[in-house]
BAVEXKOL-314006 format. One record per residue: residue in one letter; residue number from 1; x, y, z of N, C-alpha, C, O in turn. Coordinates in nm, 3 decimals. Layout:
N
SITE   code   pos      n.xx      n.yy      n.zz     ca.xx     ca.yy     ca.zz      c.xx      c.yy      c.zz      o.xx      o.yy      o.zz
SITE      A   NUM         X         Y         Z         X         Y         Z         X         Y         Z         X         Y         Z
...
This chain:
212
SITE   code   pos      n.xx      n.yy      n.zz     ca.xx     ca.yy     ca.zz      c.xx      c.yy      c.zz      o.xx      o.yy      o.zz
SITE      M     1     0.085    -0.113    -0.016    -0.004     0.038    -0.017     0.091     0.128     0.009     0.178     0.121     0.096
SITE      S     2     0.067     0.242    -0.093     0.105     0.326    -0.109     0.140     0.457     0.018     0.046     0.471     0.096
SITE      Q     3     0.212     0.512     0.033     0.202     0.600     0.168     0.091     0.677     0.119     0.007     0.664     0.208
SITE      E     4     0.053     0.734     0.050    -0.060     0.820    -0.004    -0.209     0.763     0.051    -0.296     0.822     0.115
SITE      N     5    -0.202     0.635     0.005    -0.336     0.568     0.036    -0.365     0.566     0.196    -0.472     0.581     0.254
SITE      K     6    -0.211     0.539     0.256    -0.220     0.521     0.377    -0.256     0.662     0.482    -0.320     0.661     0.587
SITE      V     7    -0.192     0.775     0.415    -0.245     0.899     0.487    -0.369     0.916     0.478    -0.431     0.945     0.580
SITE      Q     8    -0.464     0.897     0.308    -0.572     0.869     0.312    -0.690     0.826     0.402    -0.792     0.889     0.430
SITE      K     9    -0.658     0.722     0.432    -0.758     0.611     0.515    -0.705     0.698     0.661    -0.794     0.713     0.745
SITE      K    10    -0.609     0.737     0.685    -0.578     0.778     0.843    -0.696     0.912     0.835    -0.789     0.921     0.915
SITE      G    11    -0.673     0.994     0.741    -0.760     1.104     0.723    -0.929     1.082     0.726    -1.011     1.156     0.780
SITE      N    12    -0.953     0.954     0.648    -1.101     0.959     0.648    -1.152     0.867     0.823    -1.258     0.899     0.876
SITE      S    13    -1.079     0.783     0.873    -1.059     0.766     0.994    -1.078     0.855     1.092    -1.182     0.831     1.154
SITE      K    14    -1.016     0.953     1.134    -1.027     1.090     1.189    -1.174     1.157     1.137    -1.260     1.196     1.216
SITE      I    15    -1.181     1.159     1.051    -1.307     1.198     1.005    -1.436     1.163     1.057    -1.525     1.237     1.099
SITE      L    16    -1.433     1.039     1.047    -1.554     0.944     1.086    -1.575     0.960     1.250    -1.682     0.987     1.305
SITE      V    17    -1.453     0.939     1.312    -1.401     0.949     1.450    -1.489     1.087     1.512    -1.556     1.090     1.615
SITE      F    18    -1.464     1.196     1.414    -1.500     1.346     1.476    -1.635     1.326     1.452    -1.709     1.374     1.538
SITE      A    19    -1.704     1.254     1.335    -1.831     1.286     1.320    -1.941     1.210     1.425    -2.044     1.252     1.477
SITE      L    20    -1.881     1.097     1.433    -1.974     1.008     1.578    -1.957     1.080     1.716    -2.038     1.062     1.807
SITE      V    21    -1.831     1.174     1.729    -1.838     1.232     1.872    -1.913     1.364     1.849    -1.962     1.432     1.939
SITE      A    22    -1.917     1.394     1.707    -2.027     1.499     1.727    -2.131     1.470     1.741    -2.210     1.527     1.816
SITE      I    23    -2.159     1.357     1.659    -2.302     1.308     1.699    -2.366     1.285     1.851    -2.478     1.314     1.893
SITE      S    24    -2.271     1.232     1.908    -2.299     1.205     2.085    -2.310     1.329     2.151    -2.406     1.336     2.228
SITE      V    25    -2.221     1.456     2.139    -2.266     1.534     2.147    -2.401     1.583     2.155    -2.464     1.601     2.259
SITE      I    26    -2.441     1.603     2.042    -2.532     1.637     2.000    -2.654     1.615     2.050    -2.730     1.705     2.084
SITE      L    27    -2.686     1.446     2.058    -2.768     1.384     2.112    -2.780     1.383     2.264    -2.885     1.340     2.312
SITE      A    28    -2.671     1.431     2.354    -2.656     1.460     2.464    -2.709     1.580     2.477    -2.796     1.581     2.565
SITE      A    29    -2.689     1.701     2.414    -2.750     1.826     2.412    -2.900     1.837     2.412    -2.966     1.931     2.457
SITE      S    30    -2.948     1.722     2.352    -3.102     1.736     2.283    -3.154     1.673     2.398    -3.259     1.715     2.447
SITE      L    31    -3.095     1.579     2.448    -3.159     1.509     2.583    -3.174     1.586     2.690    -3.277     1.589     2.756
SITE      V    32    -3.059     1.662     2.716    -3.094     1.779     2.808    -3.179     1.890     2.786    -3.220     1.953     2.883
SITE      G    33    -3.213     1.926     2.659    -3.322     1.970     2.630    -3.469     1.902     2.685    -3.553     1.965     2.750
SITE      V    34    -3.478     1.803     2.658    -3.577     1.708     2.711    -3.620     1.734     2.839    -3.736     1.762     2.872
SITE      I    35    -3.499     1.722     2.927    -3.497     1.718     3.085    -3.521     1.862     3.148    -3.554     1.880     3.265
SITE      V    36    -3.500     1.964     3.052    -3.563     2.106     3.094    -3.676     2.135     3.085    -3.733     2.232     3.135
SITE      I    37    -3.743     2.005     2.984    -3.899     2.045     2.957    -3.964     1.964     3.084    -4.068     1.994     3.143
SITE      Y    38    -3.859     1.831     3.116    -3.940     1.751     3.196    -3.957     1.751     3.325    -4.032     1.676     3.387
SITE      Q    39    -3.855     1.876     3.391    -3.853     1.934     3.529    -3.936     1.967     3.568    -3.990     1.908     3.661
SITE      P    40    -3.989     2.095     3.505    -4.114     2.197     3.547    -4.244     2.086     3.590    -4.302     2.084     3.698
SITE      I    41    -4.268     2.000     3.474    -4.376     1.892     3.491    -4.360     1.826     3.602    -4.449     1.828     3.687
SITE      D    42    -4.274     1.776     3.616    -4.232     1.721     3.793    -4.292     1.806     3.890    -4.392     1.772     3.954
SITE      S    43    -4.223     1.937     3.906    -4.294     2.020     3.984    -4.398     2.057     3.989    -4.458     2.093     4.090
SITE      Q    44    -4.445     2.053     3.853    -4.614     2.083     3.872    -4.690     1.934     3.955    -4.767     1.942     4.050
SITE      L    45    -4.649     1.824     3.899    -4.684     1.701     3.949    -4.736     1.711     4.113    -4.841     1.682     4.170
SITE      A    46    -4.593     1.775     4.163    -4.592     1.741     4.312    -4.672     1.861     4.389    -4.727     1.855     4.499
SITE      A    47    -4.662     1.971     4.298    -4.784     2.104     4.339    -4.932     2.067     4.354    -5.003     2.101     4.449
SITE      K    48    -4.971     1.988     4.240    -5.095     1.923     4.231    -5.108     1.845     4.319    -5.222     1.832     4.364
SITE      N    49    -5.004     1.767     4.373    -5.044     1.654     4.430    -5.076     1.690     4.581    -5.156     1.625     4.648
SITE      T    50    -5.006     1.800     4.632    -5.031     1.889     4.745    -5.158     1.947     4.772    -5.222     1.947     4.877
SITE      T    51    -5.184     1.997     4.657    -5.329     2.084     4.645    -5.451     1.964     4.643    -5.564     1.978     4.690
SITE      I    52    -5.394     1.838     4.571    -5.529     1.737     4.596    -5.577     1.709     4.734    -5.690     1.724     4.781
SITE      S    53    -5.440     1.657     4.803    -5.443     1.609     4.984    -5.520     1.734     5.056    -5.595     1.708     5.150
SITE      S    54    -5.505     1.853     5.018    -5.525     1.982     5.095    -5.682     1.973     5.058    -5.760     1.989     5.152
SITE      L    55    -5.729     1.952     4.948    -5.890     1.964     4.880    -5.939     1.842     4.976    -6.021     1.866     5.065
SITE      Q    56    -5.892     1.722     4.959    -5.942     1.584     5.029    -5.962     1.584     5.138    -6.049     1.507     5.178
SITE      S    57    -5.875     1.689     5.256    -5.861     1.688     5.353    -5.973     1.810     5.417    -6.012     1.817     5.533
SITE      Q    58    -6.005     1.893     5.314    -6.089     2.037     5.358    -6.241     1.939     5.332    -6.336     1.965     5.405
SITE      I    59    -6.254     1.841     5.239    -6.403     1.791     5.214    -6.420     1.716     5.343    -6.530     1.735     5.396
SITE      L    60    -6.330     1.627     5.412    -6.349     1.540     5.501    -6.366     1.635     5.664    -6.439     1.603     5.758
SITE      N    61    -6.300     1.721     5.658    -6.346     1.831     5.745    -6.490     1.851     5.770    -6.564     1.807     5.858
SITE      L    62    -6.514     1.947     5.645    -6.656     1.966     5.611    -6.714     1.909     5.640    -6.795     1.952     5.722
SITE      E    63    -6.723     1.737     5.592    -6.836     1.610     5.593    -6.887     1.615     5.744    -7.003     1.602     5.783
SITE      S    64    -6.741     1.641     5.838    -6.757     1.584     6.008    -6.819     1.691     6.050    -6.902     1.663     6.136
SITE      E    65    -6.810     1.809     6.022    -6.900     1.913     6.062    -7.035     1.913     6.023    -7.129     1.938     6.098
SITE      L    66    -7.044     1.882     5.895    -7.204     1.846     5.860    -7.275     1.780     5.910    -7.393     1.813     5.924
SITE      A    67    -7.214     1.640     5.963    -7.280     1.543     6.053    -7.305     1.615     6.183    -7.389     1.563     6.257
SITE      S    68    -7.248     1.726     6.223    -7.257     1.731     6.372    -7.395     1.855     6.393    -7.452     1.894     6.495
SITE      Q    69    -7.411     1.888     6.254    -7.529     1.992     6.223    -7.667     1.983     6.236    -7.726     1.911     6.156
SITE      S    70    -7.729     2.040     6.318    -7.897     2.002     6.302    -7.972     2.137     6.275    -8.095     2.140     6.288
SITE      N    71    -7.912     2.234     6.242    -7.943     2.373     6.167    -7.977     2.349     6.031    -7.868     2.331     5.975
SITE      S    72    -8.085     2.338     5.932    -8.060     2.288     5.831    -8.023     2.441     5.756    -7.980     2.428     5.641
SITE      S    73    -8.032     2.562     5.798    -7.961     2.642     5.674    -7.799     2.636     5.684    -7.727     2.681     5.595
SITE      S    74    -7.758     2.586     5.784    -7.613     2.559     5.830    -7.587     2.449     5.754    -7.473     2.448     5.708
SITE      T    75    -7.665     2.342     5.724    -7.658     2.225     5.668    -7.633     2.258     5.535    -7.521     2.241     5.487
SITE      Q    76    -7.726     2.302     5.472    -7.728     2.369     5.331    -7.558     2.422     5.309    -7.482     2.364     5.231
SITE      A    77    -7.519     2.535     5.389    -7.401     2.585     5.373    -7.272     2.501     5.328    -7.193     2.512     5.234
SITE      Y    78    -7.285     2.403     5.444    -7.175     2.281     5.451    -7.192     2.168     5.301    -7.107     2.094     5.252
SITE      V    79    -7.328     2.189     5.261    -7.337     2.097     5.154    -7.268     2.175     5.030    -7.184     2.121     4.958
SITE      N    80    -7.309     2.298     5.015    -7.266     2.405     4.908    -7.118     2.403     4.884    -7.064     2.397     4.774
SITE      Q    81    -7.063     2.410     4.993    -6.913     2.387     5.044    -6.846     2.270     4.963    -6.766     2.284     4.870
SITE      I    82    -6.894     2.148     5.018    -6.871     2.034     4.978    -6.879     2.003     4.836    -6.794     1.947     4.767
SITE      T    83    -6.994     2.048     4.803    -7.031     2.007     4.632    -6.874     2.099     4.558    -6.785     2.035     4.502
SITE      L    84    -6.871     2.238     4.573    -6.828     2.346     4.515    -6.637     2.228     4.528    -6.596     2.176     4.424
SITE      L    85    -6.581     2.215     4.620    -6.495     2.158     4.646    -6.457     2.033     4.561    -6.359     1.999     4.494
SITE      N    86    -6.581     1.976     4.595    -6.546     1.820     4.499    -6.536     1.842     4.350    -6.464     1.765     4.286
SITE      Q    87    -6.594     1.932     4.292    -6.625     2.001     4.153    -6.450     2.061     4.157    -6.385     2.018     4.061
SITE      Q    88    -6.387     2.133     4.233    -6.244     2.173     4.233    -6.179     2.054     4.214    -6.106     2.046     4.115
SITE      L    89    -6.189     1.946     4.298    -6.102     1.828     4.303    -6.115     1.740     4.183    -6.018     1.684     4.133
SITE      A    90    -6.220     1.729     4.144    -6.235     1.647     4.002    -6.120     1.713     3.894    -6.016     1.660     3.853
SITE      S    91    -6.177     1.852     3.862    -6.111     1.963     3.788    -5.946     1.887     3.794    -5.885     1.830     3.704
SITE      L    92    -5.913     1.908     3.908    -5.757     1.895     3.985    -5.706     1.782     3.947    -5.589     1.764     3.910
SITE      N    93    -5.803     1.690     3.955    -5.764     1.511     3.936    -5.723     1.498     3.821    -5.612     1.447     3.801
SITE      D    94    -5.842     1.562     3.668    -5.845     1.524     3.553    -5.663     1.598     3.516    -5.570     1.533     3.469
SITE      S    95    -5.661     1.744     3.553    -5.549     1.812     3.519    -5.399     1.721     3.581    -5.294     1.723     3.518
SITE      F    96    -5.409     1.672     3.667    -5.293     1.584     3.722    -5.277     1.471     3.669    -5.174     1.408     3.693
SITE      T    97    -5.359     1.429     3.599    -5.371     1.296     3.523    -5.299     1.337     3.376    -5.209     1.275     3.319
SITE      A    98    -5.348     1.427     3.344    -5.274     1.476     3.214    -5.130     1.546     3.220    -5.055     1.547     3.122
SITE      A    99    -5.099     1.600     3.335    -4.980     1.625     3.357    -4.866     1.493     3.362    -4.755     1.489     3.309
SITE      R   100    -4.934     1.388     3.443    -4.871     1.257     3.464    -4.822     1.184     3.355    -4.722     1.114     3.339
SITE      S   101    -4.946     1.225     3.261    -4.912     1.138     3.160    -4.800     1.202     3.065    -4.734     1.131     2.989
SITE      D   102    -4.783     1.330     3.074    -4.673     1.424     2.981    -4.593     1.382     3.057    -4.524     1.318     2.978
SITE      A   103    -4.540     1.365     3.168    -4.445     1.340     3.244    -4.386     1.195     3.193    -4.276     1.190     3.138
SITE      Y   104    -4.452     1.097     3.210    -4.403     0.953     3.172    -4.376     0.978     3.048    -4.260     0.942     3.033
SITE      S   105    -4.425     1.025     2.933    -4.387     1.035     2.803    -4.253     1.110     2.797    -4.162     1.061     2.731
SITE      F   106    -4.236     1.238     2.870    -4.103     1.283     2.845    -3.968     1.187     2.916    -3.852     1.185     2.877
SITE      Q   107    -4.023     1.120     3.017    -3.929     1.012     3.087    -3.901     0.904     2.986    -3.787     0.859     2.972
SITE      N   108    -4.006     0.862     2.915    -3.941     0.766     2.828    -3.883     0.831     2.682    -3.812     0.759     2.612
SITE      I   109    -3.908     0.933     2.649    -3.794     1.023     2.551    -3.691     1.004     2.609    -3.612     0.923     2.559
SITE      L   110    -3.659     1.065     2.722    -3.544     1.057     2.758    -3.466     0.955     2.770    -3.349     0.976     2.803
SITE      Q   111    -3.493     0.883     2.758    -3.472     0.713     2.784    -3.456     0.636     2.663    -3.404     0.525     2.649
SITE      L   112    -3.511     0.714     2.577    -3.518     0.640     2.435    -3.580     0.530     2.413    -3.545     0.452     2.323
SITE      Q   113    -3.716     0.501     2.520    -3.787     0.405     2.484    -3.950     0.452     2.411    -4.061     0.405     2.433
SITE      E   114    -3.921     0.525     2.350    -4.046     0.555     2.245    -3.990     0.506     2.126    -3.869     0.497     2.106
SITE      S   115    -4.083     0.473     2.043    -4.098     0.391     1.907    -4.153     0.410     1.809    -4.269     0.404     1.852
SITE      G   116    -4.167     0.438     1.654    -4.289     0.449     1.580    -4.219     0.379     1.467    -4.096     0.375     1.458
SITE      T   117    -4.307     0.318     1.375    -4.257     0.261     1.253    -4.263     0.379     1.107    -4.360     0.443     1.064
SITE      L   118    -4.165     0.376     1.073    -4.138     0.470     0.958    -4.189     0.407     0.826    -4.252     0.465     0.737
SITE      Y   119    -4.146     0.263     0.831    -4.241     0.222     0.680    -4.193     0.048     0.698    -4.088     0.002     0.743
SITE      S   120    -4.282    -0.003     0.659    -4.311    -0.133     0.649    -4.400    -0.228     0.557    -4.517    -0.263     0.570
SITE      N   121    -4.285    -0.266     0.436    -4.374    -0.298     0.346    -4.280    -0.401     0.265    -4.174    -0.435     0.319
SITE      S   122    -4.321    -0.462     0.114    -4.233    -0.544     0.066    -4.263    -0.440    -0.083    -4.363    -0.378    -0.117
SITE      L   123    -4.120    -0.456    -0.152    -4.147    -0.408    -0.280    -4.036    -0.478    -0.389    -3.961    -0.573    -0.366
SITE      T   124    -4.050    -0.405    -0.510    -3.984    -0.479    -0.613    -3.864    -0.376    -0.670    -3.901    -0.262    -0.696
SITE      Q   125    -3.744    -0.404    -0.688    -3.678    -0.250    -0.752    -3.599    -0.299    -0.887    -3.536    -0.404    -0.905
SITE      D   126    -3.622    -0.188    -0.980    -3.552    -0.234    -1.082    -3.377    -0.230    -1.067    -3.324    -0.149    -0.990
SITE      A   127    -3.309    -0.310    -1.134    -3.151    -0.276    -1.128    -3.097    -0.165    -1.099    -3.148    -0.061    -1.138
SITE      N   128    -3.002    -0.166    -1.038    -2.943    -0.036    -0.995    -3.054     0.095    -0.970    -3.074     0.197    -1.036
SITE      T   129    -3.110     0.046    -0.853    -3.212     0.168    -0.843    -3.234     0.174    -0.693    -3.243     0.070    -0.626
SITE      T   130    -3.245     0.308    -0.635    -3.296     0.346    -0.503    -3.433     0.374    -0.453    -3.510     0.427    -0.534
SITE      T   131    -3.471     0.351    -0.348    -3.630     0.369    -0.326    -3.600     0.471    -0.154    -3.543     0.431    -0.053
SITE      T   132    -3.659     0.595    -0.180    -3.696     0.638    -0.079    -3.841     0.584     0.024    -3.959     0.584    -0.010
SITE      I   133    -3.802     0.556     0.112    -3.895     0.490     0.248    -3.957     0.577     0.353    -4.055     0.544     0.420
SITE      W   134    -3.887     0.701     0.363    -3.914     0.800     0.446    -3.841     0.922     0.414    -3.719     0.926     0.400
SITE      N   135    -3.931     1.032     0.403    -3.857     1.181     0.388    -3.975     1.260     0.445    -4.079     1.291     0.388
SITE      D   136    -3.930     1.290     0.593    -4.043     1.361     0.647    -3.983     1.419     0.781    -3.865     1.393     0.801
SITE      Q   137    -4.039     1.482     0.862    -3.988     1.534     0.988    -4.020     1.441     1.104    -4.131     1.395     1.133
SITE      L   138    -3.877     1.419     1.179    -3.853     1.352     1.281    -3.818     1.440     1.441    -3.711     1.495     1.465
SITE      D   139    -3.917     1.436     1.520    -3.909     1.563     1.642    -3.817     1.535     1.711    -3.797     1.633     1.783
SITE      Y   140    -3.717     1.427     1.743    -3.675     1.413     1.868    -3.511     1.346     1.813    -3.517     1.303     1.698
SITE      A   141    -3.393     1.336     1.871    -3.302     1.290     1.854    -3.304     1.129     1.946    -3.340     1.086     2.056
SITE      G   142    -3.248     1.085     1.832    -3.270     0.902     1.855    -3.199     0.836     1.735    -3.122     0.889     1.655
SITE      Y   143    -3.237     0.727     1.741    -3.183     0.646     1.612    -3.299     0.566     1.528    -3.405     0.544     1.586
SITE      V   144    -3.280     0.521     1.395    -3.305     0.443     1.292    -3.269     0.305     1.278    -3.153     0.266     1.262
SITE      V   145    -3.381     0.224     1.284    -3.307     0.059     1.254    -3.395     0.037     1.128    -3.517     0.051     1.125
SITE      V   146    -3.309    -0.003     1.016    -3.350    -0.070     0.895    -3.338    -0.198     0.882    -3.222    -0.239     0.883
SITE      Q   147    -3.429    -0.284     0.868    -3.426    -0.406     0.861    -3.448    -0.463     0.700    -3.558    -0.444     0.650
SITE      V   148    -3.358    -0.524     0.633    -3.430    -0.567     0.490    -3.390    -0.685     0.514    -3.300    -0.716     0.592
SITE      T   149    -3.467    -0.771     0.437    -3.411    -0.909     0.356    -3.438    -0.882     0.203    -3.542    -0.827     0.168
SITE      A   150    -3.356    -0.917     0.126    -3.349    -0.869    -0.014    -3.300    -0.984    -0.145    -3.222    -1.055    -0.082
SITE      T   151    -3.302    -1.016    -0.226    -3.253    -1.084    -0.345    -3.105    -1.029    -0.390    -3.023    -1.106    -0.441
SITE      A   152    -3.078    -0.888    -0.367    -2.961    -0.846    -0.419    -2.859    -0.845    -0.323    -2.893    -0.787    -0.220
SITE      N   153    -2.718    -0.899    -0.322    -2.639    -0.888    -0.238    -2.587    -0.773    -0.179    -2.547    -0.770    -0.063
SITE      T   154    -2.586    -0.633    -0.288    -2.555    -0.519    -0.259    -2.639    -0.437    -0.216    -2.614    -0.316    -0.221
SITE      T   155    -2.754    -0.483    -0.165    -2.881    -0.400    -0.109    -2.801    -0.320     0.013    -2.718    -0.375     0.085
SITE      Y   156    -2.831    -0.213     0.021    -2.772    -0.116     0.152    -2.875    -0.013     0.184    -2.972    -0.009     0.108
SITE      A   157    -2.870     0.076     0.287    -2.980     0.153     0.310    -2.876     0.293     0.380    -2.757     0.281     0.407
SITE      E   158    -2.939     0.388     0.394    -2.885     0.511     0.370    -2.992     0.626     0.452    -3.115     0.636     0.447
SITE      V   159    -2.911     0.691     0.512    -3.013     0.799     0.627    -2.936     0.968     0.549    -2.816     0.976     0.522
SITE      I   160    -2.987     1.027     0.538    -2.967     1.167     0.516    -3.048     1.278     0.575    -3.171     1.282     0.569
SITE      Y   161    -2.968     1.373     0.637    -2.994     1.497     0.739    -2.951     1.579     0.729    -2.842     1.561     0.674
SITE      S   162    -2.978     1.733     0.762    -2.935     1.856     0.811    -2.956     1.857     0.973    -3.043     1.789     1.028
SITE      Y   163    -2.875     1.932     1.036    -2.905     1.961     1.186    -2.790     2.107     1.179    -2.668     2.098     1.167
SITE      T   164    -2.867     2.229     1.190    -2.810     2.346     1.254    -2.703     2.343     1.127    -2.583     2.315     1.134
SITE      G   165    -2.765     2.372     1.032    -2.609     2.391     0.903    -2.515     2.259     0.871    -2.447     2.246     0.769
SITE      A   166    -2.522     2.188     0.950    -2.463     2.058     0.927    -2.506     1.947     0.822    -2.618     1.900     0.838
SITE      N   167    -2.449     1.913     0.745    -2.500     1.766     0.651    -2.462     1.647     0.710    -2.347     1.638     0.752
SITE      F   168    -2.537     1.553     0.721    -2.494     1.408     0.747    -2.556     1.332     0.644    -2.668     1.348     0.597
SITE      D   169    -2.464     1.242     0.613    -2.516     1.098     0.499    -2.459     0.986     0.548    -2.340     0.975     0.521
SITE      Y   170    -2.503     0.907     0.604    -2.478     0.749     0.633    -2.518     0.677     0.575    -2.642     0.678     0.576
SITE      N   171    -2.461     0.579     0.497    -2.484     0.424     0.445    -2.441     0.320     0.482    -2.320     0.314     0.506
SITE      Q   172    -2.510     0.221     0.496    -2.458     0.112     0.514    -2.507    -0.035     0.443    -2.625    -0.069     0.432
SITE      T   173    -2.388    -0.116     0.396    -2.469    -0.206     0.297    -2.517    -0.366     0.398    -2.460    -0.419     0.493
SITE      I   174    -2.621    -0.395     0.337    -2.700    -0.471     0.447    -2.664    -0.618     0.351    -2.630    -0.724     0.405
SITE      G   175    -2.679    -0.603     0.216    -2.688    -0.753     0.151    -2.807    -0.803     0.178    -2.898    -0.733     0.222
SITE      T   176    -2.820    -0.938     0.155    -2.957    -0.997     0.143    -3.038    -1.027     0.258    -3.157    -1.056     0.252
SITE      S   177    -2.959    -1.018     0.374    -3.031    -0.999     0.509    -2.956    -0.944     0.617    -2.836    -0.966     0.630
SITE      G   178    -3.029    -0.867     0.701    -2.968    -0.781     0.804    -3.052    -0.666     0.847    -3.172    -0.654     0.822
SITE      S   179    -2.986    -0.591     0.909    -3.008    -0.428     0.969    -2.883    -0.345     0.947    -2.765    -0.369     0.920
SITE      A   180    -2.972    -0.217     0.975    -2.836    -0.078     0.957    -2.913    -0.008     1.065    -3.036    -0.010     1.068
SITE      V   181    -2.827     0.065     1.171    -2.885     0.137     1.269    -2.781     0.282     1.227    -2.662     0.278     1.197
SITE      F   182    -2.875     0.410     1.238    -2.848     0.533     1.210    -2.870     0.614     1.322    -2.989     0.621     1.353
SITE      P   183    -2.784     0.686     1.400    -2.846     0.814     1.454    -2.888     0.914     1.373    -2.835     0.951     1.268
SITE      V   184    -3.010     0.968     1.438    -3.101     1.091     1.387    -3.107     1.199     1.437    -3.125     1.194     1.558
SITE      L   185    -3.097     1.305     1.392    -3.141     1.469     1.504    -3.262     1.474     1.409    -3.289     1.411     1.307
SITE      P   186    -3.354     1.610     1.505    -3.413     1.626     1.484    -3.425     1.702     1.374    -3.327     1.772     1.348
SITE      G   187    -3.557     1.712     1.272    -3.530     1.775     1.159    -3.609     1.659     1.026    -3.676     1.556     1.033
SITE      I   188    -3.564     1.733     0.929    -3.630     1.645     0.754    -3.522     1.552     0.800    -3.420     1.591     0.856
SITE      V   189    -3.551     1.424     0.774    -3.476     1.315     0.749    -3.528     1.212     0.653    -3.644     1.172     0.669
SITE      Q   190    -3.435     1.154     0.528    -3.455     1.084     0.443    -3.379     0.935     0.450    -3.259     0.920     0.474
SITE      V   191    -3.476     0.827     0.424    -3.401     0.692     0.465    -3.427     0.630     0.320    -3.536     0.637     0.263
SITE      I   192    -3.317     0.570     0.271    -3.343     0.528     0.126    -3.284     0.367     0.131    -3.195     0.326     0.205
SITE      V   193    -3.344     0.305     0.051    -3.271     0.170     0.025    -3.271     0.140    -0.094    -3.359     0.161    -0.177
SITE      G   194    -3.159     0.084    -0.108    -3.156     0.055    -0.245    -3.034    -0.062    -0.300    -2.979    -0.130    -0.214
SITE      N   195    -3.005    -0.076    -0.411    -2.893    -0.184    -0.444    -2.852    -0.106    -0.573    -2.919    -0.040    -0.652
SITE      I   196    -2.684    -0.145    -0.567    -2.629    -0.084    -0.698    -2.523    -0.167    -0.768    -2.473    -0.262    -0.708
SITE      N   197    -2.489    -0.136    -0.886    -2.377    -0.256    -0.950    -2.443    -0.405    -0.980    -2.384    -0.512    -0.989
SITE      Q   198    -2.604    -0.376    -0.994    -2.655    -0.488    -0.968    -2.743    -0.526    -1.114    -2.847    -0.460    -1.107
SITE      N   199    -2.744    -0.615    -1.256    -2.767    -0.615    -1.335    -2.919    -0.693    -1.300    -3.001    -0.691    -1.392
SITE      N   200    -2.953    -0.748    -1.199    -3.127    -0.796    -1.193    -3.233    -0.707    -1.078    -3.198    -0.620    -1.000
SITE      S   201    -3.321    -0.742    -1.092    -3.460    -0.656    -1.003    -3.390    -0.733    -0.850    -3.325    -0.834    -0.824
SITE      N   202    -3.446    -0.618    -0.773    -3.422    -0.621    -0.608    -3.554    -0.671    -0.558    -3.644    -0.587    -0.561
SITE      N   203    -3.586    -0.798    -0.509    -3.675    -0.808    -0.443    -3.669    -0.770    -0.291    -3.585    -0.841    -0.236
SITE      L   204    -3.743    -0.665    -0.185    -3.696    -0.672    -0.102    -3.842    -0.666     0.003    -3.961    -0.667    -0.030
SITE      T   205    -3.779    -0.661     0.137    -3.896    -0.678     0.231    -3.821    -0.559     0.380    -3.712    -0.575     0.434
SITE      I   206    -3.906    -0.466     0.406    -3.839    -0.368     0.481    -3.898    -0.310     0.570    -3.998    -0.243     0.541
SITE      T   207    -3.844    -0.322     0.722    -3.915    -0.249     0.804    -3.796    -0.139     0.853    -3.674    -0.158     0.849
SITE      A   208    -3.858    -0.035     0.895    -3.767     0.098     0.922    -3.885     0.128     1.053    -4.008     0.132     1.051
SITE      T   209    -3.790     0.144     1.158    -3.848     0.162     1.314    -3.740     0.294     1.362    -3.620     0.303     1.336
SITE      Y   210    -3.825     0.388     1.436    -3.765     0.521     1.464    -3.756     0.531     1.586    -3.869     0.567     1.621
SITE      F   211    -3.678     0.518     1.696    -3.693     0.507     1.841    -3.620     0.637     1.922    -3.504     0.669     1.897
SITE      Y   212    -3.679     0.687     1.993    -3.634     0.805     2.064    -3.669     0.838     2.227    -3.626     0.941     2.279
């Protein structure tokens, strides 16, 4: 191997390492953003839970006082207060349930436990052809797994996107069976499956899953 080829390969390795480090840093920054969103919701949950406990205590005290009253006018006043507090409690319980659902959702996103199917289908490609199976918005940092079975041993998957002015383009040969994993950042993401240097058509079964 010539010295020039060695230098070129070394340079390519450095670029690859730099790209992977950059992706890791941006993914970490995105997760920090989710934490910033999640923390206020967590605080709201604690505050709502305290208020619910306080309302429940007030209702119990009023019901106890109501039981000890014999005067009809006083009794009606207690009934009215209890009815009002029960309405407030029901509304707060609904709000608490919604906030808790949001908190769980953000916690799952923080831990990359959410997922969605971007594509799941079979198709036939002409020789030397590519097919875009996804070209749309992805809202969170995460990764895309492309699973393929195919008849062409040159089948590959590719992911292309831009983030804060930087362009990212990754491809990986899968062959006749296998999967490829690609880190992705928020924005428009294009997922491509194709075959090159192939004179025959390619029959594929593809599933692309987004984890975030």
